[in-house]
C-alpha positions in Angstrom: 92.0 112.6 72.0 94.3 110.0 71.9 93.4 106.5 70.6 94.1 104.1 73.1 93.5 105.6 76.8 94.0 104.3 80.4 91.2 104.5 81.8 91.6 105.2 86.3 89.6 103.0 88.0 89.1 104.2 91.6 86.9 101.8 93.6 87.8 98.5 93.3 86.6 95.7 96.3 87.8 93.1 94.4 87.5 90.6 91.6 87.5 87.2 90.9 89.7 84.2 90.3 90.0 81.9 87.6 90.9 78.8 86.4 91.6 77.4 83.6 89.4 80.1 82.1 86.6 79.2 84.5 85.3 81.2 87.5 86.9 79.5 90.9 86.0 82.0 93.2 86.6 86.1 94.5 88.9 88.0 96.5 87.2 90.7 98.7 90.9 93.0 99.7 88.7 94.0 103.4 89.0 89.9 104.2 92.9 89.8 105.8 95.1 87.5 104.4 95.3 88.5 101.7 98.1 87.7 99.3 100.6 88.6 96.4 99.2 86.0 94.2 96.1 87.1 94.8 96.6 90.6 94.0 98.6 89.7 91.3 95.6 87.3 89.8 92.8 90.1 89.5 94.8 93.1 88.8 95.4 90.5 85.5 91.9 90.6 85.0 91.0 94.1 85.0 94.4 94.3 82.7 92.7 91.9 80.6 89.3 94.7 80.3 90.8 97.1 79.9 91.9 99.4 82.8 94.8 101.0 83.4 94.8 101.8 86.8 92.8 100.6 90.0 92.4 101.6 93.1 92.6 98.7 95.2 89.2 99.2 98.1 88.8 98.3 101.0 85.4 98.9 102.8 84.5 99.0 106.2 87.5 96.7 108.3 88.5 95.5 111.3 92.0 96.9 112.5 92.9 93.5 112.3 92.2 93.4 108.1 93.8 96.8 107.8 96.9 96.0 109.3 97.4 92.8 107.3 96.3 93.8 103.7 97.5 98.1 103.8 101.5 96.3 103.5 100.4 94.4 100.6 99.1 96.9 98.1 102.1 98.8 98.5 104.4 95.0 98.1 102.7 94.5 95.2 104.9 98.6 93.8 107.6 96.3 93.4 106.3 94.4 90.3 106.1 94.9 86.5 102.2 93.3 87.3 101.7 95.8 90.0 102.7 99.6 88.5 98.7 99.6 88.1 97.9 99.3 91.5 97.3 103.0 93.3 96.9 103.9 96.7 93.8 102.6 97.2 90.6 103.7 98.7 89.4 102.7 102.3 85.6 102.9 102.3 85.6 103.7 105.9 85.4 102.8 108.6 84.3 106.3 109.5 80.8 106.5 108.5 77.3 107.6 109.0 75.8 104.5 111.3 72.6 105.6 109.6 74.2 105.3 106.2 76.6 101.6 105.9 75.0 100.5 102.8 76.4 96.5 102.5 79.3 97.6 105.0 79.8 96.0 108.0 77.9 97.8 111.3 80.2 96.6 113.7 83.3 97.8 112.5 81.9 101.3 111.8 84.3 103.6 114.1 84.0 107.6 114.6 87.2 109.4 113.0 90.1 110.2 115.0 93.6 111.5 114.3 94.2 108.7 116.4 93.2 105.3 114.2 94.2 107.6 110.5 98.2 107.7 111.7 97.7 103.7 112.9 96.0 103.6 108.8 98.7 105.0 107.5 101.8 103.6 109.9 100.1 99.9 108.8 100.6 101.6 105.5 103.9 103.0 105.1 101.4 106.2 104.3 100.4 104.3 100.5 96.9 105.2 101.1 95.3 107.7 98.3 91.7 108.5 99.0 89.8 108.0 102.3 85.9 107.7 101.8 84.3 109.2 105.8 81.2 110.8 107.0 81.3 115.2 107.6 79.2 115.4 110.8 80.9 112.6 113.1 82.2 114.0 115.5 86.1 114.3 115.6 85.8 114.3 111.3 86.8 118.1 110.7 90.1 117.3 112.7 90.5 114.2 110.9 90.3 115.9 107.5 92.6 118.1 108.4 95.0 115.9 109.9 94.8 113.8 106.8 94.8 116.4 104.0 98.0 117.2 105.3 99.5 114.6 104.8 98.3 114.1 101.4 95.6 111.6 101.3 92.8 112.9 100.1 89.4 113.3 101.8 85.8 112.0 99.9 82.6 112.7 101.8 80.4 109.5 101.4 77.8 107.3 103.7 77.0 110.4 105.2 73.5 111.6 107.2 74.7 115.3 107.2 73.1 118.8 107.2 74.4 121.0 104.1 75.5 122.8 106.5 78.5 119.5 107.8 79.2 119.5 103.9 80.2 123.0 103.5 82.5 122.3 106.4 84.2 119.7 105.2 84.8 121.2 101.9 86.9 124.2 103.4 87.9 121.6 106.1 89.7 120.0 102.7 87.8 117.4 101.4 87.7 117.1 97.6 85.3 115.1 96.6 82.3 112.9 96.6 82.1 109.3 96.8 79.6 107.7 94.3 76.7 110.9 94.8 73.7 109.2 95.1 74.1 105.8 96.8 74.7 104.7 100.0 74.0 108.1 101.3 70.8 109.6 102.1 68.7 108.0 99.6 65.5 107.5 102.3 66.0 111.1 103.9 65.8 113.4 100.5 63.7 115.7 100.2 62.7 118.3 97.6 64.6 121.5 99.5 67.1 119.0 100.0 70.2 121.1 99.3 72.8 118.4 100.0 71.8 117.0 97.2 72.5 119.9 94.9 75.4 120.7 96.4 77.4 117.2 95.5 75.9 118.1 91.8 77.5 121.7 91.5 79.8 122.9 93.9 83.1 122.8 91.9 85.1 122.9 94.7 84.8 119.5 94.9 84.9 116.2 92.3 81.9 114.4 92.0 81.9 110.2 91.7 78.9 108.2 90.0 78.4 104.8 89.0 76.4 104.8 85.2 76.1 101.0 85.3 72.5 101.2 85.0 71.4 99.3 87.8 72.6 102.2 90.9 72.1 105.3 89.7 69.0 106.4 86.4 70.1 108.1 82.8 69.8 111.1 84.0 71.8 111.3 87.1 74.0 110.4 84.8 73.6 113.1 82.2 73.0 115.8 84.8 75.9 114.9 86.6 78.6 115.6 83.6 76.8 118.7 82.6 76.3 120.7 86.3 80.0 119.0 87.5 81.5 120.7 84.4 83.4 118.1 82.4 86.8 118.6 84.5 84.7 117.4 87.4 83.0 114.0 86.9 84.5 111.3 87.5 83.3 108.0 86.6 83.0 105.2 89.4 82.4 100.9 88.5 82.3 100.0 92.3 83.5 97.2 91.5 82.0 94.1 93.5 84.6 91.2 94.5 82.0 89.4 93.2 82.0 91.1 89.8 83.1 88.2 86.8 80.5 85.8 89.1 78.2 83.2 87.0 74.8 84.3 87.6 73.2 81.5 90.3 76.5 81.6 92.9 75.2 83.3 96.5 77.9 84.6 98.5 77.8 85.8 102.4 80.4 88.9 102.8 80.6 91.8 104.8 78.0 89.7 107.5 75.1 89.7 104.4 74.7 86.6 101.7 74.4 88.2 98.2 73.3 86.1 95.0 74.7 87.2 91.3 71.1 87.5 89.2 70.2 89.3 86.1 67.6 92.1 86.3 64.8 92.4 84.5 66.7 94.1 81.8 69.4 91.4 81.8 71.8 93.1 83.2 74.4 90.8 85.3 73.8 92.1 89.2 73.6 91.1 92.8 71.0 90.4 95.2 70.9 92.9 97.5 74.0 95.8 96.1 77.2 94.6 97.0 78.9 96.8 94.2 78.7 96.8 90.6 79.2 93.4 88.6 79.4 96.1 85.6 83.3 97.1 84.7 84.4 100.7 84.0 84.8 100.0 80.7 81.1 98.8 80.1 80.1 101.6 82.2 81.9 104.4 79.9 79.9 102.2 76.9 76.5 102.6 79.0 77.5 106.2 79.7 78.4 106.9 75.9 75.1 105.3 75.1 73.0 108.0 77.4 74.4 110.5 74.6 77.2 111.7 77.5 80.0 113.4 75.2 83.5 111.0 74.5 85.6 113.3 76.2 83.1 114.1 79.4 83.7 110.1 78.9 87.1 109.9 79.0 88.5 112.5 81.2 85.8 110.9 83.6 87.3 107.9 83.7 91.7 109.3 82.9 92.1 113.5 84.0 89.6 114.0 86.7 91.1 110.7 88.5 94.1 111.1 88.3 93.5 115.4 89.6 91.5 114.0 92.3 94.4 111.3 93.7 97.5 114.1 93.2 98.0 114.6 96.8 98.9 110.8 97.4 100.5 110.5 93.9 103.2 113.2 94.1 104.1 112.1 98.0 104.9 109.4 96.4 106.5 109.4 93.5 103.9 107.7 90.9 103.8 109.0 87.7 100.9 108.2 85.3 102.6 110.3 82.5 104.2 107.0 80.8 102.3 105.0 78.2 101.6 101.9 80.4 103.5 98.2 79.9 100.4 95.9 82.1 97.7 96.6 80.2 96.2 97.0 76.3 94.5 99.8 77.6 91.2 100.6 75.5 90.4 103.0 72.5 87.3 103.4 70.8 85.9 101.9 67.9 82.2 102.3 66.0 81.0 103.6 69.0 82.4 101.8 71.7 85.0 101.1 74.3 87.8 97.5 73.4 90.4 96.5 75.2 93.9 97.1 73.0 94.3 98.8 69.7 92.5 99.5 66.5 93.4 100.5 63.1 
C-alpha cells in the first residue's frame, strides 16, 4: 500500500462556501446557474480534506438544471483546480416513485432513450454514471443504450423484483448505489433476494455509506466480506450541507433540513440530505469497525475507478499520475489525515 492515496468520491451532491473561514452558504449541484467559481470553491474544500477526485452529483433535477449545469463540470477540466473533477453522477431522474428519498418527486420521470440522449448532448458526453431503477418501463433499453456509449449504470432508488435486478445486470448495469438507502427499507422481507443480490452478486460493484448514520457497522462489515475486496465501494453521498454549522436550517428539493448532532454526537441533517460526514471520515469509521486497511483503500480508489472506467477511458482521463491539486491522505497512527507523514 502506497504511503499517500488519493480517494475518489463517486457521489458529492454539492458542498460548502466559506467567507474568511466562516461557513457562508452552500452549493447544490442540481440548482440551475452553477458557476465555475462556485464549483472551484467546493472542489478546493474537498481537496483540503485530502480528496483526490470526485464526481459531482446532480440529484433528480429539472431539464433546465441539467442543461445549465452539466457543461460547467466539463469546463472545469480546462483548469488546474478542475483536474480532480471527474464525469458527473446523475442520481435520477429515472427512479421508482415509491423510493425517492430526499429527491423532488415532481421531477422524476421514467427512463427513455430520448431523454438519455438529451443528457448526453447537454453534457457534451461528460457523464460518468447514472443511478436508475431497473423495473421502470423503458429501463432495460435505456441501460443498453447508455452503456454502449460508455456511461456506467448503477441501480438504486428502486423497488424491483429480483428478476428486474438480474435483467438490468444482464443489460449492462455494473453497480448498486448506496445499498440499504432510499431503496426498499420498509419493503424488505426475510426471504428477500433483492438485498442478497446487492451484497453478493459479483457482476456489480456495491456502494455503501460507512458514516455511522446511514447503515450499521455490521452491514459495512458484511459488504466488505461478501462482495470481496475488489467489488465494494465506499461513498459518503456528501450533502450540499456538509460543513454547515449545527443549527443551520435550509430548504432543498422541496424539503426543509436542519443540521443537528445525533445521540452519538455525529453531525447530520434531519431528515437525511446525504451525509455530512466526509469520505475521509468514512474511511476512518470503517477502519474503526475492523475493516482491513487494504479493503478500505481499494474501496475509495481502484474499485471506484474501475467502475467509472468506461467514461474515464472514453474521455481520455487518466488517474495514473500523481495529482498536483491535492495532497491526498496518508495513514498514520491508525488514522487517515491529509498529506504525508514522515
